[in-house]
Backbone as JSON, one array per atom type, in Angstrom:
{
  "sequence": "MLLMTIISWVTMLFGAPSIYDFSFKNMEGQEQAMSAFKGKKILIVNTASKCGFTKQYKELQELHQKYGDKLVIIGFPANNFGNQEAGNNAEIAEFCEANYGVTFLLAEKVDVKGANIHPLFNFLIAQDNPDFKGDIKWNFEKFLINEQGKLIHRYRSAVTPLDPTITLKL",
  "N": [[-52.69, -304.41, 86.58], [-51.46, -302.53, 85.07], [-51.63, -300.24, 86.8], [-49.88, -301.19, 88.83], [-47.57, -301.0, 87.35], [-47.29, -298.35, 86.82], [-47.02, -297.31, 89.33], [-44.59, -298.37, 89.91], [-42.93, -297.13, 88.13], [-43.2, -294.3, 89.16], [-42.17, -294.66, 91.65], [-39.59, -295.33, 91.17], [-38.79, -292.77, 89.91], [-39.54, -290.76, 91.7], [-39.26, -291.74, 94.42], [-40.49, -293.88, 96.98], [-44.14, -294.05, 97.1], [-46.44, -292.29, 99.49], [-48.78, -292.55, 102.14], [-49.79, -289.95, 102.24], [-49.79, -289.11, 99.6], [-52.13, -289.74, 98.36], [-55.72, -289.38, 97.7], [-59.33, -289.13, 98.3], [-62.94, -289.15, 97.72], [-65.17, -287.42, 99.75], [-68.32, -288.2, 101.42], [-69.87, -286.1, 100.59], [-68.93, -285.67, 98.09], [-66.72, -284.26, 97.69], [-63.31, -283.66, 97.06], [-60.8, -285.08, 99.21], [-57.75, -284.71, 100.61], [-55.26, -286.98, 101.78], [-53.06, -285.99, 103.03], [-53.92, -284.02, 104.5], [-54.24, -284.97, 107.11], [-51.84, -285.19, 108.36], [-49.55, -285.77, 111.07], [-51.41, -286.88, 112.71], [-52.85, -289.91, 113.93], [-54.32, -292.44, 111.85], [-57.21, -294.15, 111.13], [-58.33, -296.51, 108.97], [-61.12, -297.95, 107.55], [-62.8, -300.47, 105.78], [-66.16, -300.51, 105.22], [-69.63, -301.76, 105.66], [-73.17, -301.74, 105.35], [-74.89, -303.91, 105.73], [-73.83, -306.13, 107.19], [-72.61, -308.76, 109.25], [-70.67, -307.6, 110.93], [-71.49, -304.93, 111.03], [-72.37, -303.62, 113.36], [-70.04, -302.63, 114.45], [-69.76, -299.98, 113.65], [-70.89, -298.54, 115.86], [-68.74, -298.68, 117.78], [-66.8, -297.64, 116.32], [-67.7, -295.06, 116.19], [-67.71, -294.38, 119.0], [-64.88, -294.53, 119.56], [-64.02, -292.46, 117.86], [-65.24, -290.33, 119.22], [-63.87, -290.36, 121.72], [-61.13, -290.31, 120.97], [-60.72, -288.44, 119.01], [-59.34, -286.03, 119.08], [-56.54, -286.89, 118.29], [-56.8, -288.81, 116.57], [-57.85, -289.73, 113.36], [-60.66, -291.21, 111.95], [-61.7, -292.92, 109.2], [-64.34, -294.11, 107.32], [-64.82, -296.3, 104.61], [-67.18, -297.08, 102.66], [-67.94, -300.14, 101.07], [-68.92, -302.41, 98.5], [-67.96, -304.98, 98.03], [-68.16, -307.41, 99.18], [-70.4, -309.99, 99.49], [-72.52, -308.46, 98.52], [-73.17, -306.41, 100.43], [-73.36, -303.8, 100.85], [-75.25, -302.38, 99.06], [-76.55, -299.91, 98.74], [-76.82, -296.46, 97.7], [-74.63, -293.42, 97.98], [-75.82, -291.49, 99.49], [-77.9, -292.91, 100.88], [-76.26, -294.65, 102.33], [-74.99, -292.79, 104.11], [-77.24, -291.74, 105.44], [-78.11, -294.12, 106.76], [-76.06, -294.72, 108.41], [-75.86, -292.41, 110.06], [-78.52, -292.43, 111.23], [-78.65, -294.8, 112.55], [-76.35, -295.22, 114.0], [-75.25, -292.78, 114.76], [-73.17, -291.67, 113.52], [-70.54, -289.56, 113.1], [-67.86, -289.39, 112.31], [-65.54, -289.19, 109.62], [-66.71, -290.17, 106.46], [-66.18, -291.68, 103.4], [-66.98, -291.61, 99.89], [-68.56, -294.47, 98.37], [-66.53, -297.17, 97.46], [-64.37, -299.39, 95.66], [-62.7, -302.02, 97.26], [-61.14, -304.24, 96.56], [-60.25, -306.09, 93.78], [-60.56, -305.43, 90.21], [-61.28, -302.79, 89.99], [-60.19, -301.57, 92.15], [-59.75, -299.01, 94.74], [-57.11, -296.67, 94.43], [-55.79, -295.98, 96.9], [-56.43, -298.16, 98.56], [-55.13, -300.11, 97.1], [-52.43, -299.4, 97.55], [-52.49, -299.65, 100.24], [-52.79, -302.43, 100.83], [-50.6, -303.48, 99.89], [-48.53, -302.8, 101.75], [-45.75, -303.44, 103.85], [-46.09, -304.72, 106.97], [-46.27, -305.51, 110.74], [-48.31, -307.53, 110.68], [-49.86, -308.69, 108.34], [-50.23, -308.84, 104.78], [-51.75, -308.27, 101.66], [-54.74, -309.06, 99.92], [-57.89, -307.65, 100.97], [-59.98, -309.38, 103.11], [-62.7, -309.37, 103.93], [-65.55, -307.29, 105.04], [-65.04, -304.4, 107.21], [-62.33, -304.53, 107.84], [-59.3, -303.11, 109.21], [-57.0, -300.53, 109.14], [-54.31, -299.3, 110.55], [-52.68, -296.22, 110.95], [-49.7, -294.41, 111.4], [-48.64, -291.26, 113.05], [-46.82, -290.31, 111.24], [-47.43, -291.2, 108.78], [-47.17, -293.96, 108.24], [-48.05, -297.35, 107.87], [-48.92, -299.07, 110.77], [-50.35, -301.26, 111.94], [-52.42, -303.76, 110.94], [-55.81, -304.92, 110.85], [-57.96, -307.71, 111.11], [-61.46, -308.33, 110.28], [-62.78, -309.35, 112.72], [-61.56, -308.06, 114.87], [-62.53, -305.8, 117.09], [-63.15, -302.17, 117.01], [-62.79, -301.05, 119.67], [-60.99, -302.67, 120.82], [-58.23, -303.71, 122.92], [-55.99, -304.01, 121.54], [-56.05, -302.13, 119.57], [-56.71, -299.82, 120.95], [-54.64, -299.45, 122.76], [-52.62, -298.43, 121.16], [-53.18, -295.89, 120.6]],
  "CA": [[-51.31, -304.62, 86.34], [-51.02, -301.08, 84.62], [-51.44, -299.44, 87.96], [-48.57, -301.49, 89.55], [-46.44, -300.57, 86.6], [-47.2, -296.87, 86.96], [-46.47, -297.06, 90.62], [-43.14, -298.77, 89.96], [-42.13, -295.94, 87.53], [-43.25, -293.19, 89.95], [-41.3, -294.95, 92.72], [-38.3, -295.13, 90.54], [-38.55, -291.4, 89.66], [-39.8, -289.89, 92.87], [-39.18, -292.28, 95.6], [-41.8, -294.63, 97.33], [-45.25, -293.16, 97.52], [-46.66, -292.44, 100.86], [-50.31, -292.51, 102.28], [-50.24, -288.61, 101.97], [-49.92, -288.86, 98.13], [-53.41, -290.21, 98.01], [-56.89, -288.59, 98.14], [-60.54, -289.73, 98.08], [-64.0, -288.17, 97.76], [-66.08, -287.71, 100.8], [-69.75, -288.37, 101.12], [-70.44, -284.87, 99.82], [-68.35, -285.66, 96.69], [-65.54, -283.26, 97.52], [-61.78, -284.41, 97.21], [-60.15, -284.97, 100.44], [-56.23, -285.2, 100.61], [-54.86, -287.56, 102.96], [-52.0, -285.05, 103.55], [-54.64, -283.02, 105.62], [-54.12, -285.61, 108.38], [-50.35, -285.41, 108.77], [-49.51, -285.45, 112.46], [-52.46, -287.58, 113.44], [-53.02, -291.41, 113.56], [-55.51, -292.6, 110.92], [-57.84, -295.58, 111.3], [-58.96, -296.57, 107.91], [-62.06, -299.18, 107.63], [-63.77, -300.73, 104.82], [-67.4, -300.77, 105.93], [-70.78, -302.23, 104.94], [-74.42, -301.66, 106.18], [-75.63, -305.26, 105.99], [-72.92, -307.18, 107.48], [-72.48, -309.02, 110.66], [-69.74, -306.66, 111.62], [-71.9, -303.52, 110.91], [-72.4, -303.03, 114.71], [-68.87, -301.84, 114.79], [-69.93, -298.51, 113.46], [-71.06, -297.98, 117.13], [-67.54, -298.53, 118.47], [-66.05, -296.62, 115.61], [-68.0, -293.61, 116.67], [-67.05, -294.2, 120.37], [-63.46, -294.31, 119.27], [-63.93, -291.04, 117.21], [-65.49, -289.29, 120.37], [-62.86, -290.46, 122.8], [-59.75, -289.99, 120.55], [-60.79, -287.53, 117.88], [-58.23, -285.02, 118.93], [-55.29, -287.29, 117.86], [-57.06, -289.9, 115.76], [-58.9, -289.53, 112.33], [-61.26, -292.52, 111.48], [-62.27, -292.85, 107.85], [-65.02, -295.22, 106.84], [-64.88, -296.47, 103.24], [-68.22, -298.11, 102.26], [-67.51, -300.85, 99.79], [-69.93, -303.4, 98.24], [-67.12, -305.97, 97.39], [-68.35, -308.72, 99.87], [-71.69, -310.43, 99.6], [-73.57, -307.32, 98.22], [-73.68, -306.05, 101.8], [-73.45, -302.18, 100.77], [-75.73, -301.94, 97.9], [-77.08, -298.49, 98.71], [-75.92, -295.22, 97.12], [-73.98, -292.61, 99.11], [-76.97, -290.7, 100.41], [-78.56, -294.01, 101.68], [-75.32, -295.11, 103.28], [-74.8, -291.68, 105.04], [-78.51, -291.66, 106.31], [-78.14, -295.22, 107.54], [-74.96, -294.56, 109.53], [-76.32, -291.28, 111.04], [-79.81, -292.7, 111.91], [-78.51, -296.03, 113.39], [-75.04, -295.26, 114.8], [-74.89, -291.45, 115.09], [-71.9, -291.46, 112.92], [-70.1, -288.27, 112.81], [-66.54, -289.53, 111.8], [-65.41, -289.12, 108.15], [-67.04, -291.26, 105.56], [-65.76, -291.61, 102.03], [-67.93, -292.28, 98.88], [-68.44, -295.77, 98.16], [-65.36, -297.44, 96.56], [-64.07, -300.77, 95.68], [-61.4, -302.23, 98.16], [-60.53, -305.27, 95.91], [-60.56, -306.48, 92.25], [-60.01, -304.59, 89.02], [-61.54, -301.38, 90.22], [-59.76, -301.18, 93.64], [-59.43, -297.63, 94.88], [-55.65, -296.66, 94.65], [-55.45, -295.92, 98.34], [-56.37, -299.46, 99.1], [-54.11, -300.87, 96.54], [-51.37, -299.01, 98.4], [-52.53, -300.23, 101.86], [-52.79, -303.91, 101.04], [-49.22, -303.89, 99.5], [-47.64, -302.31, 102.69], [-45.34, -304.44, 104.92], [-46.45, -304.53, 108.52], [-46.22, -306.7, 111.6], [-49.38, -308.41, 110.78], [-49.95, -309.39, 107.22], [-50.51, -308.06, 103.7], [-52.52, -308.92, 100.66], [-56.16, -308.66, 99.71], [-58.81, -307.62, 102.08], [-60.87, -310.71, 103.02], [-64.24, -309.07, 104.34], [-65.84, -305.89, 105.52], [-64.59, -303.96, 108.49], [-60.84, -304.7, 107.98], [-58.86, -301.93, 109.73], [-55.6, -300.11, 108.79], [-53.83, -298.19, 111.46], [-51.49, -295.38, 110.29], [-49.15, -293.59, 112.62], [-48.49, -289.79, 112.76], [-45.74, -290.06, 110.09], [-48.07, -291.83, 107.59], [-46.74, -295.26, 108.05], [-48.91, -298.4, 108.46], [-48.3, -299.78, 111.92], [-50.9, -302.48, 112.16], [-53.65, -304.02, 110.15], [-56.6, -305.84, 111.63], [-59.09, -308.42, 110.37], [-62.78, -307.81, 110.74], [-63.24, -309.67, 114.0], [-61.08, -307.21, 115.8], [-63.35, -304.6, 117.15], [-62.55, -300.84, 117.16], [-62.4, -300.74, 121.09], [-60.18, -303.81, 121.27], [-57.03, -303.05, 123.31], [-54.78, -304.14, 120.48], [-56.06, -300.97, 118.77], [-56.77, -298.61, 121.83], [-53.35, -299.15, 123.38], [-51.7, -297.8, 120.11], [-53.6, -294.48, 120.25]],
  "C": [[-50.64, -303.24, 85.85], [-50.81, -300.34, 85.78], [-50.21, -299.94, 88.59], [-47.33, -301.07, 88.69], [-46.2, -299.08, 86.72], [-46.54, -296.52, 88.38], [-45.0, -297.33, 90.75], [-42.33, -297.51, 89.25], [-42.14, -294.62, 88.45], [-42.41, -293.52, 91.16], [-39.89, -294.83, 92.24], [-37.88, -293.57, 90.47], [-38.54, -290.45, 90.89], [-39.62, -290.41, 94.22], [-40.52, -292.96, 95.89], [-42.84, -293.63, 97.58], [-45.64, -293.33, 99.04], [-48.22, -292.33, 100.94], [-50.68, -290.98, 101.97], [-50.17, -288.21, 100.58], [-51.37, -289.22, 97.57], [-54.59, -289.23, 98.34], [-58.2, -289.39, 97.88], [-61.66, -288.7, 97.94], [-64.79, -288.6, 99.03], [-67.49, -288.0, 100.49], [-70.41, -287.27, 100.31], [-69.94, -284.82, 98.52], [-67.22, -284.65, 96.47], [-64.25, -284.09, 97.82], [-61.29, -284.03, 98.5], [-58.74, -285.62, 100.38], [-56.06, -285.64, 101.93], [-53.78, -286.84, 103.7], [-52.62, -284.31, 104.64], [-54.54, -283.65, 106.95], [-52.8, -285.88, 108.92], [-50.34, -284.93, 110.3], [-50.51, -286.25, 113.43], [-52.33, -288.96, 113.09], [-54.23, -291.42, 112.76], [-55.91, -293.92, 111.12], [-58.74, -295.6, 109.97], [-59.72, -297.9, 107.81], [-62.87, -299.25, 106.51], [-65.13, -301.1, 105.45], [-68.6, -301.23, 104.97], [-72.02, -302.08, 105.84], [-75.05, -302.8, 106.42], [-74.79, -306.24, 106.19], [-73.06, -307.52, 108.82], [-71.62, -308.34, 111.48], [-70.23, -305.16, 111.59], [-72.12, -302.94, 112.3], [-71.13, -302.34, 115.06], [-68.88, -300.42, 114.31], [-70.1, -297.91, 114.86], [-69.72, -297.73, 117.88], [-66.66, -297.64, 117.71], [-66.42, -295.21, 115.9], [-67.5, -293.36, 118.09], [-65.54, -293.87, 120.33], [-63.16, -292.92, 118.87], [-64.2, -290.05, 118.46], [-64.39, -289.23, 121.39], [-61.41, -289.95, 122.26], [-59.6, -289.05, 119.47], [-59.85, -286.52, 117.78], [-56.96, -285.43, 118.26], [-55.54, -288.51, 116.78], [-58.04, -289.54, 114.59], [-59.27, -290.94, 111.78], [-61.88, -292.09, 110.11], [-62.94, -294.25, 107.48], [-65.13, -295.22, 105.33], [-65.9, -297.54, 102.87], [-67.79, -298.8, 100.94], [-68.57, -302.06, 99.78], [-69.2, -304.62, 97.56], [-67.37, -307.45, 98.08], [-69.94, -309.01, 100.07], [-72.81, -309.44, 99.5], [-74.07, -306.72, 99.54], [-73.69, -304.47, 101.84], [-73.86, -301.88, 99.4], [-76.31, -300.58, 97.67], [-76.18, -297.53, 98.02], [-75.28, -294.41, 98.29], [-74.88, -291.98, 100.01], [-77.69, -291.71, 101.43], [-77.47, -294.41, 102.75], [-75.19, -293.96, 104.37], [-75.97, -291.66, 105.9], [-78.47, -292.94, 107.28], [-77.14, -295.13, 108.71], [-75.33, -293.52, 110.52], [-77.55, -291.76, 111.97], [-79.54, -293.88, 112.91], [-77.4, -295.94, 114.17], [-74.55, -293.83, 115.19], [-73.43, -291.15, 114.6], [-71.52, -290.06, 112.52], [-68.57, -288.19, 112.24], [-66.55, -289.49, 110.22], [-65.86, -290.4, 107.54], [-66.76, -290.84, 104.1], [-66.96, -292.14, 101.05], [-67.71, -293.69, 98.71], [-67.39, -296.03, 97.1], [-65.31, -298.95, 96.52], [-62.66, -300.95, 96.52], [-60.74, -303.53, 97.68], [-60.92, -305.37, 94.41], [-60.03, -305.41, 91.39], [-60.11, -303.12, 89.32], [-61.15, -300.82, 91.6], [-59.34, -299.66, 93.66], [-57.76, -297.6, 95.05], [-55.17, -296.58, 96.1], [-55.38, -297.36, 98.85], [-55.36, -300.36, 98.46], [-52.8, -300.68, 97.08], [-51.38, -299.7, 99.48], [-52.27, -301.74, 101.74], [-51.42, -304.33, 100.53], [-48.11, -303.56, 100.66], [-46.99, -303.54, 103.56], [-45.74, -303.81, 106.21], [-46.24, -305.74, 109.36], [-47.21, -307.81, 111.5], [-49.45, -309.23, 109.59], [-50.22, -308.44, 106.08], [-51.25, -308.81, 102.69], [-53.94, -308.45, 100.77], [-57.02, -308.62, 101.15], [-59.71, -308.82, 101.97], [-62.41, -310.48, 103.27], [-64.32, -307.66, 104.78], [-65.36, -305.77, 106.91], [-63.11, -304.42, 108.86], [-60.32, -303.28, 108.44], [-57.35, -301.75, 109.42], [-55.25, -299.1, 109.78], [-52.64, -297.55, 111.04], [-51.02, -294.39, 111.33], [-49.1, -292.01, 112.15], [-47.58, -289.38, 111.54], [-46.3, -290.67, 108.8], [-47.68, -293.32, 107.29], [-47.75, -296.18, 108.66], [-48.25, -299.18, 109.61], [-48.99, -301.14, 112.22], [-52.23, -302.48, 111.2], [-54.37, -305.23, 110.85], [-57.71, -306.41, 110.78], [-60.33, -307.89, 110.93], [-63.14, -308.17, 112.18], [-62.64, -308.77, 115.11], [-61.93, -305.98, 115.9], [-62.68, -303.27, 117.38], [-62.06, -300.62, 118.75], [-61.43, -301.82, 121.59], [-58.87, -303.12, 121.78], [-55.9, -303.12, 122.42], [-54.91, -303.0, 119.62], [-55.94, -299.81, 119.85], [-55.36, -298.33, 122.36], [-52.37, -298.56, 122.42], [-52.07, -296.43, 119.93], [-53.05, -293.51, 121.27]]
}
């Protein structure tokens, strides 16, 4: 509730926040500003290593290899659903590289729902879009951001990264 109050005050004083106002820590613990991705589409995915959807890492990597010049993929490992991402950051990075050859950007493990939700995800779940808004329901939900930093589509877990509903928008 406090975070929402702060966001309301900031919005009143400075205008609506944009995705470019946020940052996160990458797997190496370095701060990464979202503003570094201006002019590219961004696909944000909450990930987990022990989920029925974990095989989507393979398609995310394929998407990265095919569209990496105009699309930034960011995986955000989260342990919010069924204890399916219990490992630490080093274990997660090793798992992703060893099993799926992941070279796209991975963030440090974050919360994507609940009292400790990462501010970026708190922002994303509140955005109006043609699909739906509200809490993330499970691992591997996806948020597609356009080159101007606006959420253009949100996808539930069952929509795979190479699904035409995603690739036709790239």
